[in-house]
N, C-alpha and C positions, 0 to 999 in steps of 0.2 A: 396775483403777480403779473398779470398783463399778457398771459398767453392767449391769443386770439386766432379765431380761424374766419374764413369767409361766410357773409352773411347773406348770400343769394340763396334762391330755391330753384330747384332743377324741374324739368318737364314731367318727370314721373310722379311729381306730387310729394316727392320727399324733400323736404327742407334740410339744406345743408346746416350743420351748426354754426349758429349765429355767433357774432363777436360777443364774448361774454365779458363784461364790465364787472369791476369788482363792487362787491356788496359795500356801499357806504355805511358807516356806522349811524345809528338813529341820531336826530336832531337832539331830542330829548333823552340824554345819556345820563344814567345815575352816576353818582360819585363813584361807587364801585366799580360800574363798568369802564369809566374813564381810567381809573388807576389800572384796571387789568389791561386795557388797551395800550395805554402809555407804556407800560412795562413790557407788554409784547413787542410793542414797536422797537424798543430799545434792544430787547433781546435779539430781534430780527437783524438790525444794524449791526449789532455785535459780531453775527456770523459774517454779516457783508464785508465789514471792516475789521477783522480781527487784529490787524497791524495799525490801527489809529493811534494816531500820536500827535504832539504839539508840531505844527508845521514852520515853527522856526528853528534856526539852528542855533544850539547853545551847549556849552560845556558846563557851565555852572550858573547858580542863582544869580550873578550880577549880569551875565551875558543874556539871560532869559529876560530880565528884568528891563534892560535898556532895549533889547529887540522888540518887546510887546509894546514898550511906548513908541516905538518908531514906527510899528505897524498900523498905527492910526492913519487912516484915510489913504491906505496903499497896500499893496499885496505882501503876502509873507514872502512871496519869491523875490520880489526887489528888495526887501529887508534883508533877505538871506545873501544877496548878492552884493549887498552894501557893507554889512558888519565885519566880514573878513579883514577889510582894510582897517576899520574901527579900531576892533580889538586887537589887530596885530600892532597899532600903535599906541593905543591906551588899553592894556589889558586889565587893569585894576581900578577900583573906584579913586584912589588915591592918583592915579595917571590922569584919567578923565577929569576929576574935578581941577587939575591944575593946568587943563589944556588950554590953549589959546582958541577962543570961540571961531575964529575966521577959519582956522585951519580944519576944525570939526564940520562947520558949514560945507566946506568944500567936499568933504568925505560923505557928508550925509544929503548931497545935493539931489542924488537920484531918487531918495525917498519922498520928495514933495515936503513942502512946509519946512524945510530944512532949517529955517533961522528958529523958528518956535521950538522944534525938536532939539535943535543944540542946545537952547536955552534949558529945556527939560532935563537933557541927560546930563549935562554938566550940573545942573542944578541938584538933580536927586544924587549924584555922585558925591558931590559937597555935603548933602544932608547925611549920607551914609558914613562920610569920613566923619562929621563932627558929632553925630547923634549916635551912630551904632558901630564905631571904631572900624569902619570900612567893611562890615559885613552886612549882608541884605538882611533885615529881619524876617523872622517866620512867623508874625503875628499880623493879621489883618488890619488892626487898629494901627500897627506902626507903619505898614506899607502905604496905607493911604493918605499919610501925612506927608510923603514924599511928592516933590513937585512932578506933576504930569501923571501921578498914579492914583487911578480910580479903583472901584472895586472889580471891574472886570480884570483889569491888568494884575492886580493883587490875586485873584483866584486862579489866573494862569500861572503865576508863580508859585502861589501856595500848592496847587494841586499837582504841578508837573515837577517843581524843584523840590519841594518839601514833602510831598506825598498827603498832603492834608486836602480833604475833598472840599471842592468848589464848584459852582456852576459858572461858567463863562458866557455870559449874555451879550455874544455879538451881533452883528445884523443878519447873519445866517440864522442862528438859534431863534432870534425873534421872530423871523419870518416863518420858520418851520412850525414852531410850538402854536403859533395862532392858524396856521393852515391845517394843523392837525386837531384843533380844537382842544389843545390842552389848557388854553387860557385865553381870555380876551383882552388881557392887559397890555398896555403898550409901554409904560413905562418899565425901563430896565430892571430896576430893583423890586418891582412888584411882580414881574414875570419870574425873577429867579426865586421870589418867596413862593408863588403859585406853582411852578414846575417842582421846585425842591420838595414841596408837601406830597408829590405824588410818588417820590421814590426814596429809598433809604440813602442816608446820608453817603454811605459807603458807595453808591453808585455815581455819584454827582460829577466827578470829574471824567470818567469814562462816558458817561452820557453826554457830557458837552462835547468830545471829541466824536462821538457817533452823529449827533444831531449836526455838527459844524462840517464834518466830512461829507455828508449826505447833500447838505446844501451847496457844497461846492461842486461836487461831482455829478449829481442827479437833479436835484430839487431846487433849479436855478431860480432867480427872481422873476425874470422876464418870460422866459420859456421853460417851464418844467418838463423833464423827459418822463412823463407819465407811464408812457407804453414801455419804459424800460427800469420802472421802480420796483425794487422787491418788497415793497409795504404798500402797494398800490390798494389792496384789499381791505387795509386798515385805515385808509387816508380819506377823511371827509371831502378834500379838495381834489379828488381824481377827476381829471376831464379838464382841469385850468390849463394844462400843457399838451404837448404833442402826446397822443394816445397810441399812435401806429408804432408798433415795436421796432420796424427796421428804420423808420425816421428819427423815433427817440433815441437810437443807438447812436446816431450821428451828433446827437447833442452833448453826449458825455463827455467830461473831462478828466484830465489827469489820469491816473493808471486805467481808470475805467474806460477811457477813449484811447487808451495807447499811448498816451502822452507823457513827458516827464513831470514828476512832482513838484514842490515847491522847494523841497529843502536840498541843498548842494550836498548834505550829509545825512541821508536817511537813516533811521534804524535798520538793522540788517533783516528784521522781519518784513519791513516793507519791501527791500530788495527781493528777499525770497519769494514774496508773492507776485513777483514780476513789475514792481514799480521801479522806475528809473530816476536818478537824481537829477537835479535841476541843472543847467550849465552856469558857469560863473558869469559874472558881468561883463558884457562886452563879448561873449563867445558866440559865434555863429552869427 
């Protein structure tokens, strides 16, 4: 867990307690051991992030679908700051399908790649109206037919709007499961299959939240906060980041670092745990 003490020796010959690094899992790990370790990591993260949730603001499946498409190559925070204006003007697939692209582009400009994203959200809205009666379908094979919607987006919608298990393989998820040696795959579909095989299907959606939250808050891409990591004893990559507990604490983000989260309207459980809502676009 990263609790350390000084590693110096005193003159009386009695050695002070040395900094105790976590015991790394063996390189040659059996399948059974891997499954046990992976599931234990998920249990530990569930205790650290009991309030984990999708970090996109949404009130219905359509809003979640659009927000997830917009989240490509930008932060959920920026999407959350942008979508209130979008959904106020175009609350339904029918409204967005009939929208003037230039007006939508202006609203989506803060999200980056706003022209391509405008084309996608208007296109998927037209497809929803034409093929699904203006309703977001609850099946993977239907969702991936929509413009701009791949498996990752589909599983976000299925898991969080319809309660159907799915694994969301975003950049955080890919990075962490390889650091933890759950898989050596690099293709998102193969990662999804490999990790999915380690857990009961019923765990998939919450597992995705736990891993992604950990990647955003502690196990960062460039400088992981190893010294503040609750699963350090289970991590083969311990030591790749800052191991000093005090220095590691300064690397923590969002509620773990005392900063606002990404949602303007987070769930009550998040607020009860000390999390703060993000500010609206242009505030502060």
